[in-house]
TORVEXMI-408827 format. One record per residue (C-alpha): z, x, y; chain; residue number from 0. Coordinates in nm, 2 decimals, padded with zeros to 4 digits, always signed. Layout:
N
DOZA       up     east    north   torba   mivex
DOZA        Z        X        Y       A     NUM
...
***
This chain:
105
DOZA       up     east    north   torba   mivex
DOZA   +00.32   +00.06   -00.45       A       0
DOZA   +00.16   -00.20   -00.66       A       1
DOZA   +00.11   -00.35   -01.00       A       2
DOZA   -00.23   -00.51   -01.06       A       3
DOZA   -00.07   -00.84   -01.14       A       4
DOZA   +00.07   -00.88   -00.79       A       5
DOZA   -00.17   -00.74   -00.54       A       6
DOZA   -00.51   -00.91   -00.58       A       7
DOZA   -00.47   -01.08   -00.24       A       8
DOZA   -00.25   -00.83   -00.05       A       9
DOZA   -00.45   -00.53   -00.09       A      10
DOZA   -00.77   -00.66   +00.05       A      11
DOZA   -00.57   -00.79   +00.36       A      12
DOZA   -00.43   -00.44   +00.40       A      13
DOZA   -00.78   -00.30   +00.37       A      14
DOZA   -00.90   -00.50   +00.68       A      15
DOZA   -00.61   -00.34   +00.88       A      16
DOZA   -00.69   +00.00   +00.75       A      17
DOZA   -01.06   -00.03   +00.84       A      18
DOZA   -00.96   -00.16   +01.19       A      19
DOZA   -00.72   +00.13   +01.27       A      20
DOZA   -00.83   +00.43   +01.06       A      21
DOZA   -01.01   +00.58   +01.36       A      22
DOZA   -00.66   +00.59   +01.53       A      23
DOZA   -00.50   +00.79   +01.25       A      24
DOZA   -00.38   +00.51   +01.02       A      25
DOZA   -00.37   +00.63   +00.66       A      26
DOZA   -00.31   +00.39   +00.37       A      27
DOZA   -00.23   +00.50   +00.02       A      28
DOZA   -00.17   +00.25   -00.26       A      29
DOZA   +00.03   +00.35   -00.57       A      30
DOZA   -00.02   +00.18   -00.90       A      31
DOZA   +00.30   +00.17   -01.09       A      32
DOZA   +00.34   +00.19   -01.47       A      33
DOZA   -00.01   +00.12   -01.58       A      34
DOZA   -00.27   +00.33   -01.75       A      35
DOZA   -00.55   +00.49   -01.54       A      36
DOZA   -00.83   +00.27   -01.69       A      37
DOZA   -00.64   -00.05   -01.61       A      38
DOZA   -00.58   +00.06   -01.26       A      39
DOZA   -00.93   +00.17   -01.20       A      40
DOZA   -01.08   -00.16   -01.33       A      41
DOZA   -00.85   -00.35   -01.10       A      42
DOZA   -00.93   -00.15   -00.79       A      43
DOZA   -01.30   -00.15   -00.86       A      44
DOZA   -01.30   -00.53   -00.85       A      45
DOZA   -01.10   -00.54   -00.52       A      46
DOZA   -01.35   -00.31   -00.34       A      47
DOZA   -01.09   -00.16   -00.11       A      48
DOZA   -01.17   +00.15   +00.08       A      49
DOZA   -00.83   +00.33   +00.09       A      50
DOZA   -00.72   +00.56   -00.20       A      51
DOZA   -00.51   +00.44   -00.49       A      52
DOZA   -00.28   +00.69   -00.66       A      53
DOZA   -00.12   +00.66   -01.01       A      54
DOZA   +00.24   +00.65   -01.09       A      55
DOZA   +00.20   +00.59   -01.46       A      56
DOZA   +00.56   +00.67   -01.55       A      57
DOZA   +00.72   +00.51   -01.24       A      58
DOZA   +00.86   +00.85   -01.12       A      59
DOZA   +00.77   +00.79   -00.75       A      60
DOZA   +00.88   +00.43   -00.77       A      61
DOZA   +01.22   +00.54   -00.89       A      62
DOZA   +01.25   +00.81   -00.63       A      63
DOZA   +01.17   +00.56   -00.35       A      64
DOZA   +01.41   +00.30   -00.49       A      65
DOZA   +01.14   +00.05   -00.57       A      66
DOZA   +01.30   -00.25   -00.75       A      67
DOZA   +01.02   -00.51   -00.69       A      68
DOZA   +00.65   -00.50   -00.69       A      69
DOZA   +00.47   -00.50   -00.47       A      70
DOZA   +00.66   -00.29   -00.22       A      71
DOZA   +00.50   -00.16   +00.10       A      72
DOZA   +00.64   +00.13   +00.29       A      73
DOZA   +00.52   +00.20   +00.65       A      74
DOZA   +00.58   +00.55   +00.77       A      75
DOZA   +00.55   +00.70   +01.11       A      76
DOZA   +00.34   +01.01   +01.19       A      77
DOZA   +00.63   +01.24   +01.09       A      78
DOZA   +00.66   +01.07   +00.74       A      79
DOZA   +00.98   +00.88   +00.82       A      80
DOZA   +00.99   +00.54   +00.66       A      81
DOZA   +01.01   +00.28   +00.94       A      82
DOZA   +00.94   -00.05   +00.76       A      83
DOZA   +00.98   -00.16   +00.40       A      84
DOZA   +00.82   -00.49   +00.28       A      85
DOZA   +00.93   -00.64   -00.05       A      86
DOZA   +00.66   -00.87   -00.19       A      87
DOZA   +00.32   -00.93   -00.06       A      88
DOZA   +00.24   -00.79   +00.28       A      89
DOZA   +00.09   -01.06   +00.49       A      90
DOZA   -00.19   -00.93   +00.70       A      91
DOZA   -00.06   -01.04   +01.05       A      92
DOZA   +00.29   -00.90   +01.01       A      93
DOZA   +00.16   -00.58   +00.84       A      94
DOZA   -00.08   -00.53   +01.13       A      95
DOZA   +00.19   -00.59   +01.39       A      96
DOZA   +00.40   -00.31   +01.23       A      97
DOZA   +00.11   -00.08   +01.22       A      98
DOZA   +00.03   -00.14   +01.58       A      99
DOZA   +00.39   -00.09   +01.67       A     100
DOZA   +00.39   +00.26   +01.53       A     101
DOZA   +00.06   +00.35   +01.69       A     102
DOZA   +00.20   +00.30   +02.03       A     103
DOZA   +00.44   +00.59   +01.98       A     104
***
């Protein structure tokens, strides 16, 4: 989940991992929290990322998942079980290791 003020560096790094592993079934979804659609769309357009960005304008999903800080990254396994939670920017190397770990199951 992201807010445009925090993710300008992290989202493109995650996009590199996404493009590297999407053929192996990796799916990445970003969620913009608390911002209007036009603001989120403009931000994402400038980033040129290839994974989908969803809107959580009223922070409903953020509250349901217990997000207390942005950005927050959740890594789920193939069954939808949350296996990792990253508070703050997701560094590419550590994010990629977590993804590769789950791909080996």
